[in-house]
Structures are given as structure tokens and as C-alpha cells.
SEPAVO-306145 format. One record per residue: residue in three letters; chain; y, z, x of N, C-alpha, C in turn; residue number from 1. Coordinates in pm, 1 decimal, padded with zeros to 6 digits, always signed. Layout:
<recs>
<rec><resn>ALA</resn><chain>A</chain><n_v>Y</n_v><n_w>Z</n_w><n_u>X</n_u><ca_v>Y</ca_v><ca_w>Z</ca_w><ca_u>X</ca_u><c_v>Y</c_v><c_w>Z</c_w><c_u>X</c_u><resi>NUM</resi></rec>
...
</recs>
This chain:
<recs>
<rec><resn>UNK</resn><chain>A</chain><n_v>-00112.7</n_v><n_w>+00052.2</n_w><n_u>+00093.3</n_u><ca_v>+00003.9</ca_v><ca_w>+00025.4</ca_w><ca_u>+00020.3</ca_u><c_v>+00144.5</c_v><c_w>+00013.8</c_w><c_u>+00087.4</c_u><resi>1</resi></rec>
<rec><resn>UNK</resn><chain>A</chain><n_v>+00236.9</n_v><n_w>-00064.4</n_w><n_u>+00050.5</n_u><ca_v>+00299.5</ca_v><ca_w>-00105.8</ca_w><ca_u>+00138.5</ca_u><c_v>+00431.7</c_v><c_w>-00004.2</c_w><c_u>+00097.6</c_u><resi>2</resi></rec>
<rec><resn>UNK</resn><chain>A</chain><n_v>+00539.1</n_v><n_w>+00046.8</n_w><n_u>+00175.2</n_u><ca_v>+00635.2</ca_v><ca_w>+00146.4</ca_w><ca_u>+00129.5</ca_u><c_v>+00709.8</c_v><c_w>+00066.5</c_w><c_u>+00087.2</c_u><resi>3</resi></rec>
<rec><resn>UNK</resn><chain>A</chain><n_v>+00803.5</n_v><n_w>+00128.6</n_w><n_u>-00027.3</n_u><ca_v>+00884.6</ca_v><ca_w>+00103.8</ca_w><ca_u>-00095.1</ca_u><c_v>+01012.1</c_v><c_w>+00211.7</c_w><c_u>-00108.3</c_u><resi>4</resi></rec>
<rec><resn>UNK</resn><chain>A</chain><n_v>+01121.5</n_v><n_w>+00146.5</n_w><n_u>-00110.4</n_u><ca_v>+01246.6</ca_v><ca_w>+00223.5</ca_w><ca_u>-00089.4</ca_u><c_v>+01330.1</c_v><c_w>+00192.4</c_w><c_u>-00199.2</c_u><resi>5</resi></rec>
<rec><resn>UNK</resn><chain>A</chain><n_v>+01434.8</n_v><n_w>+00265.3</n_w><n_u>-00219.2</n_u><ca_v>+01540.8</ca_v><ca_w>+00226.9</ca_w><ca_u>-00311.4</ca_u><c_v>+01662.9</c_v><c_w>+00180.7</c_w><c_u>-00207.2</c_u><resi>6</resi></rec>
<rec><resn>UNK</resn><chain>A</chain><n_v>+01712.2</n_v><n_w>+00089.3</n_w><n_u>-00278.6</n_u><ca_v>+01842.1</ca_v><ca_w>+00055.1</ca_w><ca_u>-00184.3</ca_u><c_v>+01977.0</c_v><c_w>+00139.1</c_w><c_u>-00200.9</c_u><resi>7</resi></rec>
<rec><resn>UNK</resn><chain>A</chain><n_v>+02039.5</n_v><n_w>+00167.7</n_w><n_u>-00134.6</n_u><ca_v>+02157.0</ca_v><ca_w>+00291.0</ca_w><ca_u>-00109.8</ca_u><c_v>+02285.6</c_v><c_w>+00201.9</c_w><c_u>-00129.9</c_u><resi>8</resi></rec>
<rec><resn>UNK</resn><chain>A</chain><n_v>+02392.6</n_v><n_w>+00222.1</n_w><n_u>-00229.5</n_u><ca_v>+02499.9</ca_v><ca_w>+00199.5</ca_w><ca_u>-00249.1</ca_u><c_v>+02570.6</c_v><c_w>+00178.3</c_w><c_u>-00108.9</c_u><resi>9</resi></rec>
<rec><resn>UNK</resn><chain>A</chain><n_v>+02661.7</n_v><n_w>+00082.9</n_w><n_u>-00027.7</n_u><ca_v>+02692.0</ca_v><ca_w>+00099.7</ca_w><ca_u>+00082.1</ca_u><c_v>+02866.5</c_v><c_w>+00159.0</c_w><c_u>+00053.9</c_u><resi>10</resi></rec>
<rec><resn>UNK</resn><chain>A</chain><n_v>+02888.4</n_v><n_w>+00199.5</n_w><n_u>-00021.8</n_u><ca_v>+03045.6</ca_v><ca_w>+00234.1</ca_w><ca_u>-00076.1</ca_u><c_v>+03013.0</c_v><c_w>+00389.6</c_w><c_u>-00098.4</c_u><resi>11</resi></rec>
<rec><resn>UNK</resn><chain>A</chain><n_v>+02916.6</n_v><n_w>+00461.1</n_w><n_u>-00166.9</n_u><ca_v>+02910.0</ca_v><ca_w>+00601.8</ca_w><ca_u>-00222.6</ca_u><c_v>+02785.0</c_v><c_w>+00639.9</c_w><c_u>-00187.5</c_u><resi>12</resi></rec>
<rec><resn>UNK</resn><chain>A</chain><n_v>+02711.5</n_v><n_w>+00582.4</n_w><n_u>-00118.6</n_u><ca_v>+02561.6</ca_v><ca_w>+00582.6</ca_w><ca_u>-00057.8</ca_u><c_v>+02459.5</c_v><c_w>+00669.5</c_w><c_u>-00157.3</c_u><resi>13</resi></rec>
<rec><resn>UNK</resn><chain>A</chain><n_v>+02474.3</n_v><n_w>+00634.9</n_w><n_u>-00268.1</n_u><ca_v>+02386.6</ca_v><ca_w>+00694.2</ca_w><ca_u>-00399.7</ca_u><c_v>+02305.7</c_v><c_w>+00562.6</c_w><c_u>-00433.3</c_u><resi>14</resi></rec>
<rec><resn>UNK</resn><chain>A</chain><n_v>+02158.2</n_v><n_w>+00622.7</n_w><n_u>-00472.9</n_u><ca_v>+02055.9</ca_v><ca_w>+00521.1</ca_w><ca_u>-00544.0</ca_u><c_v>+02140.9</c_v><c_w>+00440.0</c_w><c_u>-00644.6</c_u><resi>15</resi></rec>
<rec><resn>UNK</resn><chain>A</chain><n_v>+02097.0</n_v><n_w>+00333.4</n_w><n_u>-00637.6</n_u><ca_v>+02092.3</ca_v><ca_w>+00198.7</ca_w><ca_u>-00689.9</ca_u><c_v>+01949.4</c_v><c_w>+00154.0</c_w><c_u>-00821.6</c_u><resi>16</resi></rec>
<rec><resn>UNK</resn><chain>A</chain><n_v>+01971.1</n_v><n_w>+00066.7</n_w><n_u>-00862.0</n_u><ca_v>+01860.9</ca_v><ca_w>+00050.9</ca_w><ca_u>-00969.6</ca_u><c_v>+01769.0</c_v><c_w>-00066.4</c_w><c_u>-00896.1</c_u><resi>17</resi></rec>
<rec><resn>UNK</resn><chain>A</chain><n_v>+01785.0</n_v><n_w>-00081.3</n_w><n_u>-00773.3</n_u><ca_v>+01743.6</ca_v><ca_w>-00201.3</ca_w><ca_u>-00687.8</ca_u><c_v>+01611.4</c_v><c_w>-00124.7</c_w><c_u>-00644.0</c_u><resi>18</resi></rec>
<rec><resn>UNK</resn><chain>A</chain><n_v>+01499.5</n_v><n_w>-00161.7</n_w><n_u>-00595.4</n_u><ca_v>+01373.0</ca_v><ca_w>-00117.0</ca_w><ca_u>-00523.2</ca_u><c_v>+01318.9</c_v><c_w>-00238.8</c_w><c_u>-00442.8</c_u><resi>19</resi></rec>
<rec><resn>UNK</resn><chain>A</chain><n_v>+01264.9</n_v><n_w>-00200.9</n_w><n_u>-00300.4</n_u><ca_v>+01260.1</ca_v><ca_w>-00313.8</ca_w><ca_u>-00235.0</ca_u><c_v>+01151.4</c_v><c_w>-00248.6</c_w><c_u>-00152.1</c_u><resi>20</resi></rec>
<rec><resn>UNK</resn><chain>A</chain><n_v>+01056.1</n_v><n_w>-00346.3</n_w><n_u>-00080.3</n_u><ca_v>+00962.2</ca_v><ca_w>-00321.0</ca_w><ca_u>-00016.1</ca_u><c_v>+00988.7</c_v><c_w>-00359.9</c_w><c_u>+00141.8</c_u><resi>21</resi></rec>
<rec><resn>UNK</resn><chain>A</chain><n_v>+00944.0</n_v><n_w>-00314.4</n_w><n_u>+00235.8</n_u><ca_v>+00973.9</ca_v><ca_w>-00326.1</ca_w><ca_u>+00374.0</ca_u><c_v>+00983.3</c_v><c_w>-00482.8</c_w><c_u>+00427.3</c_u><resi>22</resi></rec>
<rec><resn>UNK</resn><chain>A</chain><n_v>+00925.1</n_v><n_w>-00559.4</n_w><n_u>+00322.8</n_u><ca_v>+00911.4</ca_v><ca_w>-00682.2</ca_w><ca_u>+00408.8</ca_u><c_v>+01037.7</c_v><c_w>-00808.3</c_w><c_u>+00315.1</c_u><resi>23</resi></rec>
<rec><resn>UNK</resn><chain>A</chain><n_v>+01097.6</n_v><n_w>-00709.7</n_w><n_u>+00238.1</n_u><ca_v>+01192.6</ca_v><ca_w>-00779.9</ca_w><ca_u>+00126.3</ca_u><c_v>+01302.8</c_v><c_w>-00800.3</c_w><c_u>+00215.8</c_u><resi>24</resi></rec>
<rec><resn>UNK</resn><chain>A</chain><n_v>+01351.8</n_v><n_w>-00963.6</n_w><n_u>+00213.6</n_u><ca_v>+01487.9</ca_v><ca_w>-01006.4</ca_w><ca_u>+00244.1</ca_u><c_v>+01577.8</c_v><c_w>-01060.5</c_w><c_u>+00147.4</c_u><resi>25</resi></rec>
<rec><resn>UNK</resn><chain>A</chain><n_v>+01721.5</n_v><n_w>-01026.3</n_w><n_u>+00158.0</n_u><ca_v>+01793.9</ca_v><ca_w>-01046.9</ca_w><ca_u>+00071.8</ca_u><c_v>+01907.6</c_v><c_w>-01122.6</c_w><c_u>+00140.5</c_u><resi>26</resi></rec>
<rec><resn>UNK</resn><chain>A</chain><n_v>+01931.3</n_v><n_w>-01220.6</n_w><n_u>+00050.8</n_u><ca_v>+02061.3</ca_v><ca_w>-01307.3</ca_w><ca_u>+00113.2</ca_u><c_v>+02191.3</c_v><c_w>-01308.2</c_w><c_u>+00037.1</c_u><resi>27</resi></rec>
<rec><resn>UNK</resn><chain>A</chain><n_v>+02296.9</n_v><n_w>-01273.7</n_w><n_u>+00052.9</n_u><ca_v>+02414.8</ca_v><ca_w>-01308.7</ca_w><ca_u>-00029.2</ca_u><c_v>+02373.1</c_v><c_w>-01223.7</c_w><c_u>-00156.1</c_u><resi>28</resi></rec>
<rec><resn>UNK</resn><chain>A</chain><n_v>+02324.8</n_v><n_w>-01094.1</n_w><n_u>-00138.7</n_u><ca_v>+02274.2</ca_v><ca_w>-01057.6</ca_w><ca_u>-00306.7</ca_u><c_v>+02410.1</c_v><c_w>-00983.5</c_w><c_u>-00373.0</c_u><resi>29</resi></rec>
<rec><resn>UNK</resn><chain>A</chain><n_v>+02400.7</n_v><n_w>-00987.3</n_w><n_u>-00502.0</n_u><ca_v>+02535.6</ca_v><ca_w>-00877.1</ca_w><ca_u>-00560.7</ca_u><c_v>+02457.3</c_v><c_w>-00784.9</c_w><c_u>-00609.4</c_u><resi>30</resi></rec>
<rec><resn>UNK</resn><chain>A</chain><n_v>+02482.2</n_v><n_w>-00643.2</n_w><n_u>-00525.2</n_u><ca_v>+02433.3</ca_v><ca_w>-00543.4</ca_w><ca_u>-00544.3</ca_u><c_v>+02579.2</c_v><c_w>-00450.9</c_w><c_u>-00636.1</c_u><resi>31</resi></rec>
<rec><resn>UNK</resn><chain>A</chain><n_v>+02501.0</n_v><n_w>-00389.9</n_w><n_u>-00739.4</n_u><ca_v>+02593.9</ca_v><ca_w>-00340.1</ca_w><ca_u>-00853.8</ca_u><c_v>+02531.9</c_v><c_w>-00140.2</c_w><c_u>-00829.7</c_u><resi>32</resi></rec>
<rec><resn>UNK</resn><chain>A</chain><n_v>+02661.1</n_v><n_w>-00065.0</n_w><n_u>-00814.1</n_u><ca_v>+02633.5</ca_v><ca_w>+00055.0</ca_w><ca_u>-00785.6</ca_u><c_v>+02666.6</c_v><c_w>+00139.9</c_w><c_u>-00945.0</c_u><resi>33</resi></rec>
<rec><resn>UNK</resn><chain>A</chain><n_v>+02583.0</n_v><n_w>+00196.4</n_w><n_u>-01006.9</n_u><ca_v>+02604.8</ca_v><ca_w>+00246.4</ca_w><ca_u>-01134.6</ca_u><c_v>+02710.2</c_v><c_w>+00340.6</c_w><c_u>-01167.0</c_u><resi>34</resi></rec>
<rec><resn>UNK</resn><chain>A</chain><n_v>+02681.5</n_v><n_w>+00421.0</n_w><n_u>-01030.7</n_u><ca_v>+02768.4</ca_v><ca_w>+00544.5</ca_w><ca_u>-00975.9</ca_u><c_v>+02909.9</c_v><c_w>+00516.5</c_w><c_u>-01018.8</c_u><resi>35</resi></rec>
<rec><resn>UNK</resn><chain>A</chain><n_v>+02939.3</n_v><n_w>+00435.0</n_w><n_u>-00893.3</n_u><ca_v>+03066.8</ca_v><ca_w>+00404.7</ca_w><ca_u>-00862.3</ca_u><c_v>+03120.1</c_v><c_w>+00264.8</c_w><c_u>-00905.0</c_u><resi>36</resi></rec>
<rec><resn>UNK</resn><chain>A</chain><n_v>+03047.8</n_v><n_w>+00236.9</n_w><n_u>-00965.2</n_u><ca_v>+03077.0</ca_v><ca_w>+00073.5</ca_w><ca_u>-01051.6</ca_u><c_v>+03124.8</c_v><c_w>+00010.7</c_w><c_u>-00946.4</c_u><resi>37</resi></rec>
<rec><resn>UNK</resn><chain>A</chain><n_v>+03130.6</n_v><n_w>-00033.5</n_w><n_u>-00824.0</n_u><ca_v>+03156.2</ca_v><ca_w>-00137.3</ca_w><ca_u>-00722.3</ca_u><c_v>+03039.9</c_v><c_w>-00241.7</c_w><c_u>-00708.9</c_u><resi>38</resi></rec>
<rec><resn>UNK</resn><chain>A</chain><n_v>+03067.9</n_v><n_w>-00348.6</n_w><n_u>-00694.6</n_u><ca_v>+02971.3</ca_v><ca_w>-00451.5</ca_w><ca_u>-00677.7</ca_u><c_v>+02992.5</c_v><c_w>-00531.6</c_w><c_u>-00486.5</c_u><resi>39</resi></rec>
<rec><resn>UNK</resn><chain>A</chain><n_v>+02879.2</n_v><n_w>-00504.1</n_w><n_u>-00446.4</n_u><ca_v>+02900.7</ca_v><ca_w>-00552.0</ca_w><ca_u>-00302.5</ca_u><c_v>+02766.9</c_v><c_w>-00693.6</c_w><c_u>-00266.3</c_u><resi>40</resi></rec>
<rec><resn>UNK</resn><chain>A</chain><n_v>+02825.1</n_v><n_w>-00728.8</n_w><n_u>-00221.7</n_u><ca_v>+02745.4</ca_v><ca_w>-00838.6</ca_w><ca_u>-00155.3</ca_u><c_v>+02694.3</c_v><c_w>-00821.5</c_w><c_u>-00033.9</c_u><resi>41</resi></rec>
<rec><resn>UNK</resn><chain>A</chain><n_v>+02545.8</n_v><n_w>-00814.1</n_w><n_u>-00037.8</n_u><ca_v>+02493.3</ca_v><ca_w>-00755.6</ca_w><ca_u>+00068.7</ca_u><c_v>+02401.2</c_v><c_w>-00858.7</c_w><c_u>+00138.8</c_u><resi>42</resi></rec>
<rec><resn>UNK</resn><chain>A</chain><n_v>+02356.7</n_v><n_w>-00820.5</n_w><n_u>+00275.5</n_u><ca_v>+02228.6</ca_v><ca_w>-00906.6</ca_w><ca_u>+00323.5</ca_u><c_v>+02129.4</c_v><c_w>-00788.0</c_w><c_u>+00367.8</c_u><resi>43</resi></rec>
<rec><resn>UNK</resn><chain>A</chain><n_v>+02012.1</n_v><n_w>-00819.6</n_w><n_u>+00353.6</n_u><ca_v>+01893.5</ca_v><ca_w>-00685.4</ca_w><ca_u>+00367.4</ca_u><c_v>+01819.1</c_v><c_w>-00749.0</c_w><c_u>+00417.0</c_u><resi>44</resi></rec>
<rec><resn>UNK</resn><chain>A</chain><n_v>+01733.5</n_v><n_w>-00715.9</n_w><n_u>+00578.2</n_u><ca_v>+01673.4</ca_v><ca_w>-00768.4</ca_w><ca_u>+00610.5</ca_u><c_v>+01600.3</c_v><c_w>-00649.5</c_w><c_u>+00709.7</c_u><resi>45</resi></rec>
<rec><resn>UNK</resn><chain>A</chain><n_v>+01485.0</n_v><n_w>-00632.9</n_w><n_u>+00711.1</n_u><ca_v>+01390.4</ca_v><ca_w>-00497.0</ca_w><ca_u>+00776.1</ca_u><c_v>+01481.0</c_v><c_w>-00392.5</c_w><c_u>+00750.3</c_u><resi>46</resi></rec>
<rec><resn>UNK</resn><chain>A</chain><n_v>+01483.0</n_v><n_w>-00339.5</n_w><n_u>+00629.8</n_u><ca_v>+01564.7</ca_v><ca_w>-00245.2</ca_w><ca_u>+00586.2</ca_u><c_v>+01692.2</c_v><c_w>-00233.3</c_w><c_u>+00605.5</c_u><resi>47</resi></rec>
<rec><resn>UNK</resn><chain>A</chain><n_v>+01767.1</n_v><n_w>-00285.4</n_w><n_u>+00693.4</n_u><ca_v>+01888.5</ca_v><ca_w>-00284.3</ca_w><ca_u>+00743.2</ca_u><c_v>+01989.2</c_v><c_w>-00340.0</c_w><c_u>+00630.3</c_u><resi>48</resi></rec>
<rec><resn>UNK</resn><chain>A</chain><n_v>+02104.1</n_v><n_w>-00276.2</n_w><n_u>+00601.0</n_u><ca_v>+02188.8</ca_v><ca_w>-00369.3</ca_w><ca_u>+00489.7</ca_u><c_v>+02313.7</c_v><c_w>-00367.4</c_w><c_u>+00574.5</c_u><resi>49</resi></rec>
<rec><resn>UNK</resn><chain>A</chain><n_v>+02359.5</n_v><n_w>-00511.2</n_w><n_u>+00544.1</n_u><ca_v>+02489.2</ca_v><ca_w>-00575.3</ca_w><ca_u>+00599.1</ca_u><c_v>+02571.6</c_v><c_w>-00602.8</c_w><c_u>+00476.2</c_u><resi>50</resi></rec>
<rec><resn>UNK</resn><chain>A</chain><n_v>+02702.5</n_v><n_w>-00557.8</n_w><n_u>+00482.5</n_u><ca_v>+02787.5</ca_v><ca_w>-00588.7</ca_w><ca_u>+00346.1</ca_u><c_v>+02888.3</c_v><c_w>-00706.3</c_w><c_u>+00409.5</c_u><resi>51</resi></rec>
<rec><resn>UNK</resn><chain>A</chain><n_v>+02885.3</n_v><n_w>-00812.6</n_w><n_u>+00320.6</n_u><ca_v>+02948.2</ca_v><ca_w>-00936.2</ca_w><ca_u>+00367.0</ca_u><c_v>+03094.1</c_v><c_w>-00891.3</c_w><c_u>+00289.7</c_u><resi>52</resi></rec>
<rec><resn>UNK</resn><chain>A</chain><n_v>+03181.4</n_v><n_w>-00930.7</n_w><n_u>+00374.1</n_u><ca_v>+03315.7</ca_v><ca_w>-00896.5</ca_w><ca_u>+00305.9</ca_u><c_v>+03380.6</c_v><c_w>-01053.5</c_w><c_u>+00323.6</c_u><resi>53</resi></rec>
<rec><resn>UNK</resn><chain>A</chain><n_v>+03403.4</n_v><n_w>-01115.3</n_w><n_u>+00190.6</n_u><ca_v>+03455.3</ca_v><ca_w>-01262.8</ca_w><ca_u>+00159.2</ca_u><c_v>+03611.1</c_v><c_w>-01222.2</c_w><c_u>+00133.7</c_u><resi>54</resi></rec>
<rec><resn>UNK</resn><chain>A</chain><n_v>+03683.1</n_v><n_w>-01325.6</n_w><n_u>+00160.4</n_u><ca_v>+03815.7</ca_v><ca_w>-01338.9</ca_w><ca_u>+00122.7</ca_u><c_v>+03894.8</c_v><c_w>-01357.0</c_w><c_u>-00040.9</c_u><resi>55</resi></rec>
<rec><resn>UNK</resn><chain>A</chain><n_v>+03971.1</n_v><n_w>-01292.8</n_w><n_u>-00080.7</n_u><ca_v>+03982.4</ca_v><ca_w>-01302.2</ca_w><ca_u>-00224.7</ca_u><c_v>+04038.5</c_v><c_w>-01427.4</c_w><c_u>-00211.2</c_u><resi>56</resi></rec>
<rec><resn>UNK</resn><chain>A</chain><n_v>+04003.0</n_v><n_w>-01509.6</n_w><n_u>-00353.4</n_u><ca_v>+04032.9</ca_v><ca_w>-01658.7</ca_w><ca_u>-00383.7</ca_u><c_v>+04181.7</c_v><c_w>-01632.8</c_w><c_u>-00420.9</c_u><resi>57</resi></rec>
<rec><resn>UNK</resn><chain>A</chain><n_v>+04223.2</n_v><n_w>-01764.2</n_w><n_u>-00344.3</n_u><ca_v>+04380.7</ca_v><ca_w>-01765.3</ca_w><ca_u>-00385.5</ca_u><c_v>+04403.5</c_v><c_w>-01880.4</c_w><c_u>-00482.6</c_u><resi>58</resi></rec>
<rec><resn>UNK</resn><chain>A</chain><n_v>+04526.8</n_v><n_w>-01858.2</n_w><n_u>-00557.2</n_u><ca_v>+04560.0</ca_v><ca_w>-01933.1</ca_w><ca_u>-00641.9</ca_u><c_v>+04631.5</c_v><c_w>-02048.6</c_w><c_u>-00606.5</c_u><resi>59</resi></rec>
<rec><resn>UNK</resn><chain>A</chain><n_v>+04613.9</n_v><n_w>-02144.0</n_w><n_u>-00677.7</n_u><ca_v>+04638.9</ca_v><ca_w>-02287.3</ca_w><ca_u>-00630.6</ca_u><c_v>+04796.4</c_v><c_w>-02343.5</c_w><c_u>-00697.4</c_u><resi>60</resi></rec>
<rec><resn>UNK</resn><chain>A</chain><n_v>+04896.3</n_v><n_w>-02351.8</n_w><n_u>-00605.5</n_u><ca_v>+05013.8</ca_v><ca_w>-02410.0</ca_w><ca_u>-00666.1</ca_u><c_v>+05046.0</c_v><c_w>-02546.6</c_w><c_u>-00654.5</c_u><resi>61</resi></rec>
<rec><resn>UNK</resn><chain>A</chain><n_v>+05134.1</n_v><n_w>-02610.7</n_w><n_u>-00728.3</n_u><ca_v>+05132.6</ca_v><ca_w>-02728.9</ca_w><ca_u>-00702.2</ca_u><c_v>+05294.7</c_v><c_w>-02753.7</c_w><c_u>-00710.6</c_u><resi>62</resi></rec>
</recs>
């Protein structure tokens, strides 16, 4: 049986509703935290979470 663990929120460090196994890889995954109500784009590989920071969309002017 493979080890499973909860994905922790990178903002408040509480458990989210997502459970992953050791061999799970996530790319550009939108992780929502029900406690702090933040949504972060994350990459997860080998149990290590990296947060992706993207620039805000700019409005186009004519």
C-alpha cells in the first residue's frame, strides 16, 4: 500500500480537500483552501509543492 497524504495550503498551512499519493505529479493545479479561501496555482512533484506566481492580467486600452 502506498503512502497517501493531504495537500497543505501554502498560504495558511492547513489541510485542503485534496489527498495525493507519493507518485502523484501535479502541474499548474488550482488548489483551493476552504479555510483561508485562497486559490493558488501549484506544482507538486515527489511531495514537494512549489507555488506558481503569475502576473495579473492587464486590461487593454485602445
